C-alpha positions in Angstrom: -28.2 -41.5 -6.0 -25.5 -42.4 -2.9 -23.1 -42.4 -5.6 -24.3 -39.1 -6.6 -24.0 -37.8 -2.6 -20.8 -39.1 -2.4 -19.4 -37.8 -5.5 -20.9 -34.7 -4.7 -18.7 -34.5 -1.0 -15.9 -35.5 -2.4 -16.1 -32.8 -4.7 -17.1 -30.6 -1.9 -14.2 -31.6 0.2 -12.0 -30.7 -3.1 -13.0 -27.6 -2.6 -12.1 -26.7 0.8 -8.9 -28.0 0.5 -7.7 -26.2 -3.0 -9.6 -23.3 -1.7 -7.2 -23.2 1.6 -4.5 -24.0 -0.6 -4.7 -20.9 -2.3 -5.4 -18.5 0.3 -2.0 -19.8 2.1 -0.2 -19.1 -1.1 -1.5 -16.0 -2.4 -2.0 -14.6 1.4 1.5 -15.4 2.3 2.7 -13.7 -1.5 0.9 -10.6 -0.6 1.6 -10.5 3.2 5.3 -11.7 3.5 5.7 -9.0 0.8 4.2 -6.3 2.3 5.7 -6.9 5.6 9.2 -7.0 4.4 9.3 -2.5 4.3 6.4 -2.8 7.1 8.4 -4.3 9.7 12.1 -3.1 9.9 13.4 -6.9 9.9 17.8 -7.5 9.2 18.2 -7.6 5.7 18.3 -11.1 5.6 15.2 -11.8 6.6 13.4 -9.9 4.0 15.3 -11.3 1.6 14.0 -14.7 2.6 10.4 -13.3 2.6 11.2 -11.7 -0.5 12.1 -14.9 -2.3 8.8 -16.9 -0.8 6.8 -13.9 -2.1 7.5 -13.4 -5.5 8.8 -17.2 -5.9 8.8 -19.9 -4.0 4.8 -19.6 -2.7 3.7 -18.6 -6.6 5.4 -21.7 -8.4 4.0 -24.0 -5.0 0.6 -22.9 -6.5 1.2 -24.8 -9.6 3.6 -27.5 -8.6 1.8 -29.0 -5.8 -1.3 -30.2 -7.4 0.6 -31.7 -10.3 3.0 -33.5 -7.8 -0.5 -34.5 -6.2 -1.3 -36.7 -9.1 -0.6 -40.3 -7.8 -2.5 -42.5 -10.3 -1.4 -40.8 -13.0 1.7 -41.7 -14.5 4.4 -39.4 -14.5 4.7 -39.2 -18.2 0.8 -38.6 -18.7 0.7 -36.0 -15.9 -0.9 -31.9 -17.4 -1.6 -29.0 -15.6 -4.7 -27.6 -15.9 -4.7 -24.1 -17.0 -6.4 -22.5 -14.4 -3.6 -23.0 -12.3 -1.1 -20.5 -14.5 -3.5 -17.7 -13.1 -1.9 -18.0 -9.7 1.6 -18.6 -10.7 1.4 -15.3 -12.6 -1.0 -13.7 -10.3 1.4 -14.8 -7.2 4.7 -13.1 -8.6 2.6 -9.4 -9.4 1.2 -9.9 -5.6 4.6 -10.2 -4.5 6.3 -7.1 -6.5 3.1 -4.5 -6.1 2.6 -5.9 -2.4 6.0 -5.0 -1.2 5.1 -1.4 -3.3 1.9 -1.1 -1.1 3.8 -2.0 1.8 6.4 0.6 1.0 3.2 3.1 1.3 2.3 2.0 4.7 5.9 2.3 6.0 6.6 5.6 4.6 3.4 7.2 6.1 4.2 5.1 9.3 8.2 6.2 9.9 8.6 8.4 6.4 10.7 11.6 6.8 10.0 14.6 4.4 13.5 16.5 3.2 14.5 18.0 0.5 17.3 16.3 -1.1 19.7 16.5 -4.2 20.7 14.0 -6.5 24.0 12.9 -6.6 23.8 10.6 -9.7 20.9 9.1 -12.1 21.5 5.4 -14.0 18.9 5.1 -16.8 20.2 2.0 -18.3 17.1 -0.1 -17.8 14.5 1.6 -15.2 15.7 4.9 -13.6 17.1 5.1 -10.3 18.6 8.1 -8.6 20.9 8.1 -5.5 19.6 11.0 -3.3 21.4 12.5 -0.2 19.5 14.8 2.2 20.4 18.9 1.8 22.5 18.6 5.1 25.0 15.6 3.5 23.3 12.4 4.5 23.2 9.6 2.4 19.6 8.2 1.5 18.5 4.6 1.0 17.4 3.0 -1.2 17.4 4.8 -4.4 14.4 7.1 -5.7 13.2 4.9 -8.6 11.7 5.8 -11.6 8.1 5.5 -10.6 8.3 7.1 -7.4 9.5 10.5 -9.1 13.4 9.8 -10.7 12.5 11.2 -14.0 13.8 11.2 -17.6 14.2 14.6 -17.2 15.7 14.2 -13.6 19.7 14.7 -13.5 22.6 15.4 -11.3 22.4 18.2 -8.8 18.4 18.6 -9.1 16.9 19.4 -5.3 13.6 17.0 -4.9 11.1 17.0 -1.8 11.3 13.2 -0.6 9.7 11.3 1.5 12.3 9.0 2.7 12.9 5.6 5.6 15.2 6.9 8.3 15.9 2.7 8.7 16.8 2.5 5.1 14.5 -0.4 4.5 11.1 1.2 2.6 11.9 2.7 -0.8 11.6 6.7 -1.1 9.2 8.1 -2.8 7.6 12.0 -3.8 4.5 11.8 -1.7 2.1 11.1 -4.7 2.7 6.9 -4.7 -0.8 5.1 -3.9 -0.8 1.9 -2.7 -2.7 0.1 -5.4 -5.1 -1.7 -3.1 -7.7 -2.8 -6.0 -5.1 -4.2 -8.2 -3.7 -6.0 -5.4 -7.6 -7.4 -4.4 -8.4 -8.3 -8.1 -5.1 -10.2 -7.7 -5.6 -12.0 -4.8 -9.3 -13.0 -6.1 -7.9 -14.1 -9.2 -5.3 -16.5 -7.5 -7.4 -17.9 -4.8 -10.8 -18.4 -7.2 -8.7 -20.1 -10.6 -6.3 -21.8 -7.8 -9.1 -23.8 -6.4 -10.9 -24.1 -9.7 -7.6 -25.6 -11.1 -6.7 -27.7 -8.2 -10.2 -29.1 -8.0 -9.8 -30.2 -11.7 -6.6 -32.0 -11.1 -8.1 -34.1 -8.6 -10.7 -35.0 -10.6 -9.0 -36.3 -13.3 -6.4 -37.8 -11.1 -9.7 -39.9 -9.6 -10.8 -40.6 -13.1 -7.9 -42.2 -14.0 -7.2 -44.0 -11.1 -11.0 -45.5 -11.7 -10.6 -45.8 -15.7 
């Protein structure tokens, strides 16, 4: 009986530890990506935050549980399949979190103007370089999802919102924040990350007791 209670306590402790870790990784990816366009920080800081959001924190959610296998020989270590979910979801949180931050930033400080398409690039995804009708360049460029369509060409006039600080990407005023998608990705990353971390810890203990 005592052994069962002790084992349950260990499992509970593992669950809490990995839950907190998963919250930090997923929340960090979403928070850093969202803050990038909302807070007009210097480009170096935004780039560093984006790197952590899209790459470093998602990788940490996969690699840290693997590296903490202390009893298992290196050549026999493996990763619980559940940990692939926070890796993929973390990358998606970084990408879609930035888009959500753009929406908030434009709602807060965006200016709606008539703009002229200076050039359009259709090489991969569409990007349109814009300029206001009075000759002011708009930066960054307008993306395909925000209004740079296949039918858009040089010289066309578009009604867009843009960030005077040049941080948030412009849009046509119809972009959504994808709140449901972000909540789903965040929940999946936390739940599966916790489950996978607990499995890794249990395997480490069982290997040591064998």
